[in-house]
C-alpha positions as CSV (number, residue, x, y, z in Angstrom):
1,M,-0.3,0.2,0.1
2,S,3.2,2.0,-0.6
3,V,2.6,5.4,-2.1
4,R,5.6,7.5,-1.2
5,R,7.6,9.0,-3.9
6,R,4.2,7.4,-6.8
7,G,1.6,9.2,-5.4
8,F,-2.2,7.9,-4.8
9,K,-3.8,6.3,-7.5
10,E,-7.1,5.9,-5.6
11,Y,-8.7,7.5,-2.4
12,T,-10.8,5.7,0.3
13,R,-14.5,7.2,0.1
14,L,-15.3,8.2,3.5
15,E,-17.8,6.8,4.4
16,D,-16.4,3.7,3.5
17,A,-13.3,4.6,6.2
18,L,-15.8,5.4,8.6
19,E,-17.0,1.7,8.1
20,I,-13.9,0.2,8.2
21,I,-13.4,2.5,11.3
22,R,-16.6,1.0,13.1
23,S,-15.8,-2.5,12.4
24,E,-12.2,-2.4,14.4
25,V,-12.8,0.0,16.9
26,N,-14.0,-1.4,20.1
27,E,-15.5,0.3,23.3
28,I,-13.5,0.1,26.0
29,G,-14.7,-0.7,30.2
30,S,-16.2,0.9,32.6
31,E,-15.6,2.8,35.8
32,K,-18.1,4.6,38.6
33,I,-17.2,7.8,39.1
34,S,-19.3,10.4,41.6
35,Y,-22.1,12.5,40.1
36,Q,-19.9,15.6,40.5
37,E,-17.1,14.5,38.1
38,S,-19.5,13.3,35.6
39,N,-20.3,16.3,33.5
40,G,-19.4,15.5,29.9
41,R,-19.5,11.7,30.5
42,V,-20.9,8.9,28.6
43,L,-22.9,7.0,30.4
44,A,-22.3,2.7,30.6
45,E,-25.7,1.8,31.9
46,N,-29.5,2.9,32.1
47,V,-29.9,5.8,35.1
48,K,-32.9,4.6,37.5
49,S,-34.4,7.1,39.8
50,K,-33.9,6.1,43.4
51,V,-36.9,8.5,45.1
52,S,-40.2,10.4,43.7
53,V,-39.3,13.8,42.3
54,P,-40.2,16.0,44.1
55,P,-40.4,13.3,47.3
56,F,-44.4,14.9,48.5
57,D,-46.8,16.7,47.6
58,R,-46.2,20.0,47.9
59,A,-47.2,23.8,47.4
60,A,-46.4,25.7,43.9
61,M,-47.3,28.6,45.1
62,D,-47.3,30.9,48.4
63,G,-51.1,31.3,49.4
64,F,-53.5,29.3,51.6
65,A,-53.8,25.1,51.8
66,L,-57.4,24.3,52.2
67,K,-60.0,21.7,50.8
68,A,-60.8,22.5,47.4
69,E,-64.4,21.7,47.7
70,D,-64.6,24.0,50.7
71,V,-64.5,27.3,48.1
72,F,-66.8,25.9,44.8
73,G,-68.3,28.9,43.5
74,V,-66.7,31.7,45.6
75,D,-65.8,35.0,43.5
76,E,-65.3,38.5,45.1
77,N,-68.8,39.2,45.3
78,N,-69.0,36.2,47.0
79,P,-66.1,34.9,49.6
80,K,-65.6,32.2,51.6
81,E,-64.1,33.0,55.3
82,L,-61.8,30.1,56.8
83,K,-60.3,29.2,59.9
84,I,-56.4,29.8,59.5
85,I,-55.3,26.6,61.6
86,G,-51.4,27.2,61.6
87,S,-48.7,27.9,59.1
88,I,-46.0,25.8,56.8
89,E,-42.5,27.4,55.8
90,T,-40.1,25.4,52.9
91,G,-38.0,23.3,54.4
92,V,-40.3,22.3,57.4
93,S,-43.1,19.5,58.1
94,K,-45.5,20.1,60.4
95,D,-48.2,17.2,61.9
96,I,-51.3,19.3,60.7
97,E,-54.2,18.6,59.2
98,V,-56.7,20.6,57.9
99,G,-60.4,19.9,57.7
100,K,-63.5,21.1,56.4
101,G,-63.8,25.2,56.8
102,E,-60.3,25.2,57.7
103,A,-56.8,27.0,56.0
104,V,-53.3,26.5,56.5
105,E,-50.9,29.3,55.4
106,I,-48.0,28.1,53.0
107,S,-44.6,29.1,51.2
108,T,-44.1,27.6,47.7
109,G,-42.4,24.5,48.0
110,A,-43.5,23.8,51.8
111,P,-45.5,19.9,52.2
112,M,-48.7,20.5,51.7
113,P,-50.5,19.2,54.9
114,S,-52.7,16.2,55.5
115,G,-56.3,16.4,54.5
116,A,-55.2,20.0,51.9
117,N,-55.7,18.9,48.3
118,A,-55.7,22.7,46.9
119,V,-53.9,25.8,47.4
120,V,-55.1,29.5,46.8
121,K,-53.0,32.0,45.7
122,V,-51.9,34.7,48.1
123,E,-53.0,37.2,46.0
124,D,-56.8,35.9,46.1
125,T,-57.1,36.1,49.5
126,I,-57.7,38.6,52.0
127,R,-56.5,37.8,55.8
128,E,-58.1,39.0,58.9
129,D,-56.1,37.9,61.9
130,S,-56.9,34.0,62.2
131,R,-58.7,33.9,59.3
132,V,-58.8,34.4,55.4
133,N,-61.4,35.3,53.2
134,I,-61.1,32.8,50.0
135,L,-62.1,35.4,46.7
136,S,-61.6,32.5,43.9
137,P,-62.0,28.9,43.5
138,V,-59.5,26.3,43.0
139,S,-59.5,22.9,41.7
140,P,-58.4,19.3,43.8
141,G,-54.8,19.5,42.7
142,E,-54.2,23.0,41.6
143,N,-51.3,24.6,42.3
144,V,-50.0,21.6,43.9
145,S,-46.6,19.8,42.8
146,S,-47.9,15.7,43.4
147,K,-45.0,13.2,44.9
148,G,-43.4,12.0,41.4
149,E,-44.8,14.7,39.4
150,D,-41.2,15.3,37.8
151,V,-39.6,11.8,38.4
152,E,-41.2,8.9,39.7
153,E,-38.7,6.3,42.0
154,G,-37.7,3.1,39.6
155,Q,-38.1,5.5,36.2
156,V,-35.3,5.1,34.0
157,V,-33.9,9.2,33.4
158,M,-30.9,8.8,31.2
159,E,-30.0,5.8,28.9
160,A,-26.9,3.8,28.6
161,G,-24.8,5.9,25.7
162,H,-25.8,9.5,26.7
163,K,-23.6,12.1,27.1
164,I,-24.1,13.9,30.6
165,G,-24.3,17.5,30.6
166,P,-25.2,19.9,33.8
167,A,-28.4,19.9,33.5
168,G,-27.9,15.7,33.7
169,V,-25.9,16.3,36.6
170,G,-28.3,18.1,38.4
171,M,-30.7,15.1,37.5
172,L,-28.2,12.2,39.0
173,A,-28.2,14.6,42.1
174,N,-31.6,15.1,42.1
175,T,-32.4,11.1,42.2
176,K,-30.4,10.2,44.8
177,N,-27.7,8.7,42.0
178,L,-24.5,9.8,44.3
179,E,-22.0,7.4,41.8
180,V,-23.3,6.4,38.2
181,K,-21.0,4.3,35.8
182,V,-19.8,6.0,32.9
183,K,-17.4,4.9,30.1
184,K,-13.5,5.0,30.8
185,K,-12.1,8.0,29.2
186,P,-10.0,6.9,26.5
187,K,-6.2,7.5,26.6
188,V,-5.2,8.8,23.5
189,G,-1.2,8.8,22.4
190,I,-0.4,12.3,20.4
191,A,3.1,12.1,18.5
192,A,4.2,15.1,15.9
193,T,7.0,14.0,13.5
194,G,9.4,15.7,11.6
195,D,12.7,16.8,11.7
196,E,11.6,20.4,11.1
197,L,9.9,20.8,14.4
198,K,10.8,22.8,17.4
199,K,8.9,23.7,21.0
200,P,7.2,26.8,20.6
201,E,9.5,27.9,23.7
202,E,12.4,27.3,21.7
203,E,13.6,30.1,19.1
204,L,13.7,29.3,15.1
205,K,16.4,28.5,12.5
206,P,15.9,28.6,8.7
207,G,13.7,26.3,8.1
208,E,12.3,25.3,11.1
209,V,8.4,25.5,12.3
210,V,6.6,25.6,15.6
211,E,5.2,21.9,16.5
212,V,1.8,22.9,17.1
213,N,0.0,19.7,16.0
214,S,0.6,18.3,19.5
215,Y,-1.1,21.3,21.2
216,T,-4.5,21.3,19.2
217,L,-4.6,17.8,19.2
218,T,-4.3,17.2,22.6
219,A,-7.5,19.7,22.9
220,A,-9.6,18.2,20.8
221,V,-8.9,15.0,22.6
222,H,-10.0,17.0,26.0
223,E,-12.9,18.4,23.7
224,T,-13.9,14.3,23.0
225,R,-14.0,13.7,26.0
226,G,-11.1,11.4,26.3
227,E,-7.4,11.8,27.9
228,P,-4.5,12.5,25.9
229,I,-1.2,12.0,27.0
230,R,1.2,13.5,24.2
231,L,4.4,11.8,23.6
232,E,7.9,13.8,22.7
233,M,8.3,14.8,19.3
234,V,9.7,11.9,16.7
235,P,12.3,12.6,13.8
236,D,11.4,11.5,10.5
237,K,13.4,8.0,11.5
238,K,12.4,4.4,11.0
239,E,13.9,3.6,13.9
240,S,12.3,6.3,15.9
241,L,9.1,5.8,14.4
242,R,8.4,2.0,15.1
243,K,9.5,3.1,18.9
244,T,7.2,5.5,19.0
245,L,4.2,2.9,17.1
246,E,5.4,-0.1,19.7
247,K,4.2,2.4,22.9
248,A,0.5,2.3,21.3
249,P,-0.8,-0.8,24.0
250,D,-0.2,1.6,26.3
251,F,-3.2,3.5,25.2
252,D,-6.4,3.4,24.0
253,M,-5.7,4.9,20.5
254,L,-2.5,6.1,19.1
255,I,-2.1,9.4,16.9
256,F,0.2,10.5,14.9
257,S,1.0,14.2,13.0
258,G,3.0,14.7,10.2
259,G,4.6,11.7,8.1
260,T,1.4,10.5,6.5
261,S,1.3,12.3,2.4
262,V,3.7,10.7,-0.5
263,G,7.4,12.8,0.1
264,K,11.0,11.2,0.5
265,K,10.3,11.6,4.8
266,D,6.3,10.2,4.6
267,L,7.2,6.9,6.6
268,V,4.5,6.7,9.0
269,P,1.7,4.6,7.4
270,E,4.7,2.2,6.2
271,I,5.7,1.4,9.6
272,I,2.2,0.8,10.3
273,S,2.0,-1.6,7.3
274,N,4.8,-3.2,8.1
275,L,4.2,-4.1,12.4
276,G,0.5,-4.0,12.2
277,E,-2.1,-3.5,9.8
278,L,-2.6,-0.7,7.4
279,L,-6.3,-0.3,6.6
280,F,-6.3,2.6,4.5
281,H,-4.4,5.5,3.4
282,G,-5.6,8.4,1.9
283,I,-9.2,9.6,1.8
284,A,-11.1,11.5,-0.9
285,I,-11.7,14.8,1.3
286,R,-10.1,17.7,0.7
287,P,-8.4,19.0,3.5
288,G,-7.1,15.8,4.6
289,G,-6.6,13.5,2.2
290,P,-3.5,12.0,2.9
291,S,-4.7,10.6,6.6
292,A,-4.3,7.0,7.1
293,F,-5.7,4.3,9.3
294,G,-4.8,0.9,11.2
295,M,-4.4,-1.5,13.7
296,Y,-0.8,-2.3,15.4
297,E,-1.9,-4.8,18.5
298,N,-5.7,-4.4,18.9
299,V,-4.9,-0.2,18.9
300,P,-6.4,2.0,17.0
301,V,-3.6,4.0,14.8
302,F,-3.9,7.3,13.1
303,S,-1.7,9.4,10.7
304,L,-2.9,12.8,10.1
305,A,-1.3,15.2,8.1
306,G,1.3,17.4,9.7
307,F,-0.1,20.8,8.4
308,P,-2.2,21.9,11.3
309,A,-5.5,22.9,9.7
310,A,-5.7,19.8,7.8
311,A,-4.6,17.7,11.0
312,L,-7.9,19.1,13.2
313,I,-10.1,19.1,9.9
314,A,-9.1,15.0,9.3
315,F,-9.5,14.9,13.6
316,E,-13.1,16.3,13.3
317,M,-14.0,13.6,10.0
318,I,-12.7,10.3,11.5
319,V,-10.5,10.5,14.8
320,K,-13.9,11.9,16.4
321,P,-16.5,9.5,15.4
322,A,-13.9,6.9,16.6
323,L,-13.3,8.0,19.7
324,D,-16.9,8.8,20.2
325,I,-17.1,4.5,19.3
326,I,-14.9,3.3,22.0
327,Q,-16.9,5.6,24.7
328,G,-20.4,4.0,23.5
329,K,-22.1,6.9,21.9
330,E,-24.1,6.0,19.2
331,D,-24.9,8.7,17.3
332,Y,-21.4,9.8,16.8
333,S,-22.1,10.6,13.0
334,E,-24.0,13.7,14.4
335,R,-23.0,17.1,14.6
336,P,-24.7,20.7,15.5
337,S,-25.6,22.7,12.5
338,V,-27.4,24.9,11.1
339,E,-29.0,25.9,7.7
340,A,-27.5,29.2,6.1
341,I,-27.2,30.9,3.0
342,L,-23.8,31.5,1.0
343,D,-23.0,34.7,0.2
344,R,-20.5,33.6,-2.1
345,G,-20.0,30.6,-4.1
346,I,-18.1,27.4,-3.6
347,N,-16.3,25.3,-6.3
348,S,-15.5,21.6,-6.1
349,K,-14.0,18.8,-7.8
350,L,-16.2,15.6,-8.3
351,G,-15.4,12.6,-6.6
352,R,-14.6,14.2,-2.9
353,I,-16.0,15.6,-0.1
354,D,-14.2,19.1,0.2
355,I,-14.8,20.1,3.6
356,V,-14.8,24.5,3.4
357,R,-14.5,26.1,6.4
358,T,-17.1,28.6,7.3
359,K,-17.7,31.7,8.9
360,L,-21.3,32.0,9.9
361,I,-23.1,35.6,10.1
362,K,-26.5,36.1,11.8
363,K,-29.3,38.6,11.0
364,E,-32.2,38.6,13.1
365,E,-33.3,35.4,12.9
366,S,-31.6,33.9,9.2
367,Y,-28.1,33.3,9.2
368,T,-25.4,34.0,6.2
369,A,-22.8,31.3,5.6
370,H,-19.2,33.6,4.4
371,P,-16.7,30.6,3.0
372,V,-13.2,31.0,4.7
373,R,-11.5,29.0,2.8
374,V,-11.7,25.5,0.6
375,T,-7.5,25.4,0.0
376,G,-4.9,25.8,2.6
377,S,-4.0,22.5,4.7
378,S,-1.6,24.8,6.5
379,I,-3.5,27.8,7.7
380,L,-4.8,27.3,11.1
381,R,-6.0,30.9,11.2
382,T,-9.0,29.6,9.0
383,I,-10.4,27.2,11.3
384,T,-10.0,29.9,14.3
385,E,-11.9,32.0,12.2
386,A,-14.7,30.1,10.9
387,D,-17.5,28.9,13.1
388,G,-17.8,25.6,11.3
389,F,-18.0,23.8,7.9
390,V,-20.1,23.1,4.9
391,L,-19.4,19.3,3.1
392,V,-19.6,19.3,-0.9
393,P,-21.2,15.7,-1.2
394,E,-18.3,14.4,-3.8
395,E,-21.0,14.0,-6.4
396,S,-21.2,17.7,-6.4
397,E,-19.1,20.3,-8.5
398,G,-20.0,22.6,-5.5
399,F,-22.9,25.4,-4.5
400,S,-23.7,29.0,-6.2
401,K,-23.9,32.0,-4.1
402,G,-27.4,32.2,-2.4
403,E,-27.9,29.1,-2.1
404,Q,-29.2,27.4,1.3
405,V,-26.5,24.4,2.9
406,K,-26.3,23.2,6.0
407,V,-23.6,24.7,8.3
408,E,-22.0,21.7,10.6
409,L,-20.7,23.6,13.7
410,F,-17.6,22.6,15.2
411,N,-18.6,23.8,19.1
412,R,-22.3,23.7,20.5
413,S,-21.5,26.9,22.2
414,I,-20.0,28.8,19.9
415,Q,-20.6,32.8,20.0
416,I,-22.3,33.4,16.2
417,S,-20.8,37.0,14.9
418,K,-24.5,39.0,14.8
419,Q,-24.2,41.8,12.3
420,E,-25.7,43.4,9.3
421,V,-24.9,41.8,5.6
């Protein structure tokens, strides 16, 4: 499968590449963690509530708890006077029983007293010392949150494969799931290759460049709920690359950046092929086309381009889905997206998917998509300027200005520019 010094005769379609990855990558084990540490983690099993929420019938309004039957048909011209037999504040439970013609002053969230089945809002009453006039009728259950109204004990509140968010953390706390079983964070080794690379704090000599991919890929793995481990930079030498590949069993995944194209020093796919199994090299996408994937000692190994933008795009298209699969997240191919109108055309070539970095501009309730760049695999700035990307299908030659397109977002929490266009 070597393509060095000869070029790619054919590329693997992205859909086929993902199918190969899906067939090789397996879920890893699970672990129990505190609900307080669960944000962003993926559930390994269904979560059932251990309690009813709310755990008791409680007032949904400030007012007076009473028997609804006592105030049927009342109004401002025909109020009903009830005797106040006590009061209940939030967080306090009192042994009070409401009888016919009686009421209890109650705060929002306080437990309902025995015998009462409704709450009249305080603004629909007039109090006079130990008695209260009710000016509006209520039905049984009105202004009352019943026990288990939100969640019943034993109810499944989140299913296996669900990614826990802030609301999910609250649900775990509310349902007394103080420990939760989640997929382990995959350990991902990240190795940047290249004789020309220098650390960001080092001075550059002519021909040298700053090594940035291990930092951007580390951040990307973090964002995908993995545990990245940056390895030492690897020179373009077979022995050094071999030693790095042999570290793959220490991780759940290994990522190389650089050394994956068709040049004299692009040795990584060859090393994977010689020592393990190279399953594809070259994908019909731009940027990121030279990417490769294989297995070594049952560990998935990715080889991404050395150009920063291409490496990040390839991570988004093939590595991120693999990390989702490892963690049992079934909807790995789904990304947040918005519909937008192109403010200029996009040209593409048949037979490959172009991944066009795109900036979104919001005007009132609609979006305009501004393509930042189609080419330029090395230009990281194009991704920092973009909110997401437009995929041009392999059977299309592009999109016209004014056409509606789907922009897939890099991040769910992006702040889209608001300006006139």
